[in-house]
C-alpha positions in Angstrom: 35.2 -13.8 50.9 31.5 -13.1 51.1 32.7 -9.6 52.6 35.0 -9.2 49.4 31.9 -10.1 47.1 29.4 -8.1 49.2 31.4 -5.0 49.0 32.5 -5.5 45.0 28.7 -6.0 44.6 27.8 -2.9 46.2 30.0 -1.0 44.1 28.5 -1.9 41.2 24.9 -1.2 42.5 26.4 2.2 43.5 28.4 2.9 39.9 26.9 5.6 37.7 27.5 3.2 34.8 25.0 0.7 36.3 22.1 3.3 37.1 22.6 4.6 33.3 22.1 1.2 32.0 19.0 0.4 34.1 17.7 3.8 32.5 18.6 2.3 28.8 16.7 -0.8 29.5 13.4 1.0 31.3 13.6 3.6 28.6 14.0 0.9 25.4 10.8 -1.1 27.4 8.5 1.9 27.5 9.3 2.7 23.7 9.1 -1.2 22.7 5.9 -1.9 24.4 4.1 1.7 24.1 5.0 2.2 19.9 2.2 1.0 17.5 1.9 -2.8 17.9 0.1 -2.5 14.7 3.5 -1.2 12.6 6.0 -3.9 14.4 3.6 -6.4 13.6 2.9 -5.6 9.6 4.2 -8.7 7.7 3.7 -7.8 4.3 5.3 -5.5 1.8 4.6 -1.9 1.0 2.3 -2.1 4.1 1.0 1.3 4.9 -0.8 1.8 8.3 -4.0 4.3 8.1 -4.5 5.2 11.6 -8.1 6.0 10.7 -9.9 2.7 9.2 -8.5 -1.3 9.5 -6.7 -2.1 6.3 -7.8 -5.8 4.8 -5.1 -6.7 2.1 -5.9 -9.4 -0.2 -3.8 -11.0 -2.8 -6.1 -12.2 -5.5 -6.8 -13.5 -8.5 -9.9 -12.9 -10.7 -10.0 -16.4 -11.8 -9.3 -18.1 -8.9 -12.6 -19.9 -7.7 -11.5 -19.9 -4.5 -11.2 -16.2 -4.6 -14.4 -16.2 -6.2 -15.9 -17.4 -3.2 -14.3 -15.5 -0.9 -15.6 -12.0 -3.0 -18.7 -12.7 -0.8 -17.3 -13.0 2.3 -15.3 -9.7 1.6 -18.4 -8.3 0.3 -19.9 -8.8 3.8 -17.5 -7.8 5.8 -17.3 -4.3 4.4 -20.5 -4.0 4.5 -20.7 -4.8 8.2 -18.0 -2.6 8.8 -18.7 0.2 6.7 -16.2 3.1 7.3 -14.1 1.3 9.5 -11.9 -1.2 7.1 -11.1 -0.9 3.7 -9.5 -3.3 1.2 -6.4 -2.9 -0.5 -6.7 -5.4 -3.4 -3.4 -6.7 -4.8 -3.0 -8.1 -8.3 -1.3 -12.1 -8.0 -2.6 -13.1 -11.5 -1.5 -17.4 -11.4 0.0 -18.5 -14.8 -2.0 -21.4 -14.3 -5.3 -19.2 -15.4 -4.7 -18.0 -19.2 -7.4 -15.3 -18.8 -6.3 -13.6 -15.0 -3.1 -11.1 -16.3 -5.8 -9.3 -18.9 -8.8 -9.1 -16.1 -6.6 -7.2 -13.5 -5.5 -5.4 -16.7 -9.1 -4.5 -17.2 -9.7 -3.3 -13.7 -6.7 -1.2 -13.8 -8.1 0.6 -17.0 -11.4 0.4 -15.3 -9.7 2.6 -12.5 -8.4 5.5 -14.7 -11.9 5.9 -15.4 -13.1 5.8 -11.9 -14.6 2.5 -12.1 -12.1 -0.2 -10.6 -14.6 -1.4 -8.2 -17.6 -1.6 -10.8 -15.0 -3.8 -12.8 -13.9 -5.7 -10.0 -17.2 -6.7 -9.4 -18.1 -7.8 -12.6 -15.0 -10.2 -12.8 -15.8 -11.7 -9.7 -19.5 -12.4 -10.5 -18.3 -13.7 -14.6 -15.4 -15.9 -13.6 -16.0 -18.1 -16.3 -16.6 -15.6 -19.1 -13.0 -13.6 -19.0 -12.4 -14.0 -22.1 -10.6 -10.6 -23.9 -13.8 -10.2 -26.1 -16.1 -10.4 -22.8 -13.7 -7.7 -20.8 -14.9 -5.7 -23.4 -18.5 -6.3 -22.8 -18.0 -5.2 -19.4 -16.7 -2.0 -20.1 -19.3 -1.5 -22.4 -21.7 -2.5 -19.4 -19.7 0.0 -17.3 -20.6 2.7 -20.0 -16.6 3.3 -20.2 -15.0 5.5 -22.7 -14.5 2.6 -25.3 -11.4 3.9 -27.2 -9.7 4.8 -23.9 -10.3 1.7 -22.3 -9.1 -0.4 -25.6 -6.0 1.6 -25.7 -5.2 1.0 -22.2 -5.5 -2.5 -23.0 -3.6 -3.0 -25.8 -0.7 -1.3 -24.8 -1.1 -3.6 -21.4 -0.4 0.0 -19.8 -0.5 -1.2 -16.3 1.3 -4.5 -16.6 4.2 -2.9 -14.6 2.1 -2.3 -11.7 0.5 -5.6 -11.9 4.0 -7.4 -11.6 5.0 -4.8 -8.9 2.0 -6.3 -7.1 2.8 -10.1 -7.6 6.5 -9.4 -7.0 5.7 -7.9 -3.5 3.4 -11.6 -3.0 6.7 -13.4 -3.7 8.5 -11.3 -1.3 5.9 -12.4 1.2 6.2 -16.2 0.8 2.6 -16.6 -1.0 1.6 -20.1 -1.5 -1.6 -19.4 -3.4 -4.7 -17.2 -3.7 -6.7 -15.6 -2.2 -4.0 -14.8 0.7 -5.4 -12.0 3.4 -3.9 -9.9 5.8 -5.7 -7.4 8.6 -3.2 -4.6 9.5 -0.4 -6.7 8.1 -1.0 -9.7 9.9 -2.2 -12.9 8.5 -5.3 -13.9 8.2 -5.6 -17.7 8.8 -8.9 -20.5 9.5 -8.3 -20.5 13.2 -9.6 -24.3 13.1 -7.6 -25.4 10.1 -4.9 -23.2 8.3 -5.1 -25.4 5.4 -8.4 -24.1 4.4 -9.8 -20.5 3.6 -10.4 -18.3 6.6 -13.9 -18.2 7.7 -15.5 -14.8 8.2 -15.2 -14.9 12.3 -11.6 -15.2 11.3 -11.5 -11.7 9.7 -13.9 -10.4 12.5 -11.7 -11.4 15.1 -8.7 -9.4 14.2 -10.7 -6.4 12.6 -12.6 -6.3 16.1 -9.4 -6.2 18.2 -7.5 -3.4 15.7 -10.5 -1.4 16.2 -10.0 -2.1 20.1 -6.8 -0.9 20.0 -7.8 2.5 18.5 -10.4 3.1 21.1 -7.6 2.0 23.7 -5.6 5.1 22.6 
């Protein structure tokens, strides 16, 4: 019986089908492990990997106090990693914040005049004053063309964009704002996931992604 088993095993090992199977497995493993792990690990909707920079994605609400606190953290990160990271900001206005959607609209109406980030800063630095009349004042301070801005706001011109980004957040099972990702991977507080991430949590993930680029 032992000889028969050995003979059968020898036939299997010498079979062309066996060798073909081994080659397929090895080839598959090479593709898997040499592939772009950034893409493979992406966890968020509509994520587009940019090989030139590390992408920080934020789902935010301009009236959300926690988002305002994290705005300062992100500003420091963007300054420290200037030219190496960029911020992909996505609107996620919560229904409990009555001024959040209008604030998102104001940022998009400012974007079409090249002032999105300027308005973004205004909104986060004035979270307690996001009433519609104040949004107009911010636009004046930013020297926007007011007729164009006011028409944009009145027409809810970018409501589809805002709703699309909120829908993407819902697909990604967001439980609140702000929520952050680095190259598609969620940023969590390394000490207690119930709390907002610390600046070192961002640094750790960003440095890892930068190291991957250097290794290629």
